[in-house]
N, C-alpha and C positions, 0 to 999 in steps of 0.2 A: 562555565563550560569551556573546555579547551577549544582553541581555534580549529584543531583537527576535527573534533566531533561536531562542532558547530557547523562547519562547512559541509560535512557529510550529511548531517541531518537536514540541513536546508536543501541539498540536492535530492535526497531521498523523499523529502516532503513534496518537492516539486514533482517528482515521478509519481508519487501517490496520488497527487491531485490530477495529473494527466491521465492516469489509469482510470480514476473515477469519471473523468469527463468522457473518455472512450467508452466506458461501460454504459454510461447514461445515453450516449449517442446510439449505442446498440439497442437499448431499451426503447428508444424513440422509434427506431427502425422497426422493431418487433411490434410496437403498438400500432404503427400505421398499417401494417399488413401481417397480422398474427397468423394467418393461415396460408401465407405465401410459401413459395417453393423453398426458400432459403431460411424459413423461420427456425427450424431446428438448429441449423448451423449458427444463426445469429444468437440464439439462446445459449448454445454451448460457448461461443466466443465471449459473450457477456459474463458468464460464469467463471471462465478462465481469467478474465481481466479483473474481476472482483477478488479471485483467489490470490492473484499477484499483488493486488492492492493491499489485501490483509497481510500478506507476507512482509511487504515493505513496512506497513504500520507496526508489525512486530519487531522488525530490525530497528526502526526508530526508537521504539520503547526500550529495547535492549541497550542501545547506545545511551539513552537518557538514564537508564537505571545504572549503567556501569559508571557514568559520569557522577551521578549522585553518591554512589558508593566510593569512588575516588575522592570526592570532595569531603566526604565525612570521615575519610581515613580508613574505611572498611574495604579491605581488599577482596572480600568474598563476592563472587558473582554467581548468581543463580540463573539458570536457563529455564524460564517458565515456558 
């Protein structure tokens, strides 16, 4: 893996983990008071955090796929 991609993937992985931690905190908050005044807002925030986490996971996989393609000499890149 090139140093450029490696560093970027590491930073994205760190963000992905942080977003997962934040989403888990929101779930714990929701579990402690599921019928509370802010329950709907907390649930929506947890969903947005997980959506952002999935997007970052896709970006990481795209970079890894591009790196594998470059390493094998295949210049074609597909956007899944």
